[in-house]
C-alpha positions in Angstrom: -22.4 -26.0 -27.8 -19.0 -28.2 -27.6 -17.5 -26.2 -30.6 -17.9 -23.1 -28.4 -16.8 -24.5 -25.1 -13.3 -23.4 -25.1 -14.4 -19.8 -25.6 -17.2 -19.9 -23.3 -14.7 -21.4 -20.5 -12.1 -18.6 -21.6 -15.0 -16.0 -20.9 -15.8 -17.5 -17.6 -11.9 -17.3 -16.6 -11.9 -13.6 -17.9 -14.8 -12.3 -16.2 -14.4 -14.5 -12.8 -12.7 -12.3 -9.7 -11.4 -15.6 -8.2 -9.8 -18.9 -9.6 -12.4 -21.3 -11.0 -12.3 -24.8 -10.3 -13.4 -27.8 -12.8 -16.8 -27.9 -11.2 -17.3 -24.4 -10.8 -16.8 -24.1 -14.5 -19.0 -27.0 -15.1 -22.1 -25.2 -12.9 -22.1 -22.6 -15.6 -23.7 -25.3 -18.0 -27.3 -26.5 -17.9 -27.8 -30.4 -18.0 -29.3 -30.1 -21.5 -26.0 -28.6 -23.0 -24.6 -32.1 -22.3 -21.0 -30.8 -21.1 -19.3 -33.0 -18.8 -16.0 -32.6 -16.6 -14.1 -34.3 -19.2 -15.1 -31.8 -21.6 -14.2 -29.0 -19.2 -10.6 -30.7 -18.9 -10.1 -30.8 -22.4 -11.1 -27.1 -23.0 -8.7 -25.9 -20.0 -5.7 -28.2 -21.8 -6.4 -26.5 -25.0 -6.4 -23.1 -23.5 -3.2 -23.6 -21.8 -1.6 -24.8 -24.7 -3.1 -21.9 -26.7 -1.8 -19.1 -24.2 1.6 -20.8 -24.1 3.0 -18.2 -26.5 0.9 -15.3 -25.5 1.6 -12.3 -22.9 -0.8 -14.0 -20.5 -1.0 -17.8 -19.5 -3.7 -20.2 -17.9 -2.4 -21.4 -14.3 -3.5 -23.9 -11.9 -3.7 -22.6 -8.3 -5.0 -24.1 -5.2 -8.5 -23.2 -5.6 -8.8 -23.7 -9.4 -7.6 -22.0 -12.5 -7.3 -18.6 -13.4 -5.9 -16.2 -16.2 -2.7 -14.2 -15.3 -0.2 -11.9 -17.1 2.9 -13.8 -17.7 5.9 -12.6 -15.3 8.0 -11.7 -18.3 5.6 -8.5 -18.8 5.5 -7.4 -15.1 7.9 -4.3 -15.6 5.3 -2.7 -18.0 2.2 -3.6 -16.2 3.6 -2.4 -12.8 3.7 0.9 -14.3 0.1 0.9 -14.8 -0.7 -0.1 -11.2 1.9 2.5 -9.7 0.2 3.8 -6.8 -0.4 7.5 -6.1 1.5 9.2 -3.4 -0.8 9.5 -0.2 -1.9 12.7 0.7 -1.5 13.4 4.4 -3.4 15.9 6.5 -1.7 19.1 7.8 -2.2 17.8 11.2 -0.6 14.9 10.6 2.5 16.2 9.0 2.5 18.7 11.7 2.9 16.0 14.2 5.1 13.9 12.1 7.7 16.9 11.7 7.6 17.6 15.4 8.5 14.2 16.4 11.1 14.0 13.5 12.8 17.5 14.5 12.3 17.2 18.4 12.6 13.8 19.3 12.0 12.1 21.8 8.9 14.1 22.3 5.6 13.4 24.0 2.1 14.1 23.0 1.6 17.0 25.5 4.7 18.7 24.0 3.3 18.4 20.4 0.1 20.0 21.8 1.8 22.7 23.3 3.7 23.8 20.1 0.7 23.1 17.9 -1.6 24.8 20.2 -4.3 22.1 19.6 -4.8 18.7 20.8 -3.5 15.9 18.6 -5.9 13.3 17.8 -5.4 9.7 18.7 -6.2 9.0 15.3 -3.3 10.4 14.2 -1.0 8.9 16.6 -2.5 5.4 15.9 -1.8 6.1 12.0 1.9 7.3 12.4 2.4 4.0 14.6 0.4 1.9 12.1 2.6 3.0 9.3 5.5 2.3 11.2 7.0 5.6 11.2 6.9 6.3 14.6 7.3 4.2 18.0 7.3 4.6 21.7 10.9 4.7 22.9 10.0 5.3 26.7 8.3 7.4 29.1 8.9 10.7 30.6 9.2 10.5 34.4 6.6 12.9 35.2 3.0 12.4 36.7 1.1 10.2 34.2 4.4 9.0 32.5 3.7 10.1 29.2 4.7 8.2 26.1 7.9 9.6 24.3 7.9 9.4 20.7 10.6 8.7 18.1 10.8 8.1 14.4 11.4 4.5 13.2 14.1 3.1 10.8 10.8 2.7 8.2 10.6 6.3 8.5 13.9 7.0 7.4 13.6 4.2 4.7 10.6 5.7 3.3 12.2 9.0 2.8 15.5 7.2 1.6 17.7 8.4 4.3 19.6 6.6 6.6 19.9 9.1 9.5 18.0 11.7 10.9 21.0 14.3 10.3 20.0 13.9 6.6 16.6 15.5 6.9 16.2 18.7 5.2 17.7 21.5 7.1 15.2 23.9 8.5 15.4 27.4 7.2 17.1 29.7 9.8 13.7 30.3 11.5 15.0 31.2 14.9 13.7 34.7 15.3 10.5 33.9 13.5 7.0 33.5 15.5 6.2 29.8 16.0 3.2 30.1 13.7 5.3 31.0 10.6 8.0 28.3 11.6 5.8 25.2 11.4 4.4 25.7 7.9 8.0 25.8 6.6 8.9 22.8 8.4 5.7 20.9 7.2 6.2 21.8 3.5 9.8 20.5 3.6 8.9 17.4 5.1 5.6 16.9 2.8 7.6 17.4 -0.1 10.3 14.8 0.9 7.8 12.2 1.6 5.7 13.0 -1.5 8.9 12.9 -3.7 10.0 9.3 -2.5 6.8 7.7 -3.1 6.5 8.8 -6.6 
């Protein structure tokens, strides 16, 4: 058993979803196997030395030991884990586009242009994403919130000011139901391209 101890400890570390302490590793063995904490420490020490010239390393963290990829290889590893651009619903993109191009704007004004009510979830998602913020309240009954885009929104689009938003096509004479899809497609394209 002790001749395979290093490989067993290695397999435990590789299969664990969290760091393992020496006592966690020891629990994997029965009393009949006659493995002690000093044996675990020796195996861990041998593994640390073995991995010293490999692409991954054995590190001790607050809650135990874990195997991790060496920081030297992160440029290549990160390419495997790039997140895919998030898809946003048409309703969310319409709402965001209206806020971006017509700000400051109230929820009621957005609903008037879109012709349907704006889901609270859409506004909450845009607020959570830090793409919009409340910049004041319209001085009318009910004092509706005025919504505007944020610096984070501009950062995510890789632009520094609103004037750098894509120009809307000359759609002044087109009916509103045709204008909105054009506006949405431009904005969705910009958001997707900056996330790739």
